[in-house]
N, C-alpha and C positions, 0 to 999 in steps of 0.2 A: 829250508825252512826260513831263511832270512828274507826271502821274497814276500812272505806273509806279512812282515813288518811294514811293507810298502803297500801291498794289495788291500789289506783290511781298511786302513784309513782312507785310501783312495775310493774304495767301494762305498764306504760310509758317507764320504763327502758327496759323491755322485748321487747316492740315494737321497741324501738330504736336499740336494739341489733339485732333484726331480719332485720331491715332496713340496718344496717351497714353490716351485712352478705350478704345481697342481693347486695349492692353496691360493696362489695369486689369481689363477683363472676362476676359482670359486668366488673370490672377493670382487673381481671385475665383472661378475655376472655373465660369463660367457656361456653358461649352460642353461640360463633362464629363458624360457619362451612361454610366458603365461598366455599370451594372446594366440599363439600359433595353434596349440592343441584345441582351444575353445573354438577357433574358426574352422579347423579341419573337420571336427566332428559334425558340424552343421552343414557341410557342403553336400550338395545333392549330385553334382557332376563328378564322375570318377575318371581319373586319368589312367587307371590301370586296366581299362577294358581293352581287349584285343582289337587291333585295327584291321578292318576288312581289306 
């Protein structure tokens, strides 16, 4: 049971580190693509057609 005294704080620290990294990616706008979706919906040529 003594190992839990080490594992719980380490897991909380690593979870907080991952959460901080996620919020950093949101702040640096890595998930934003406002022009990409608007341009893709208007395309008439499709790249996913089977090649002969």
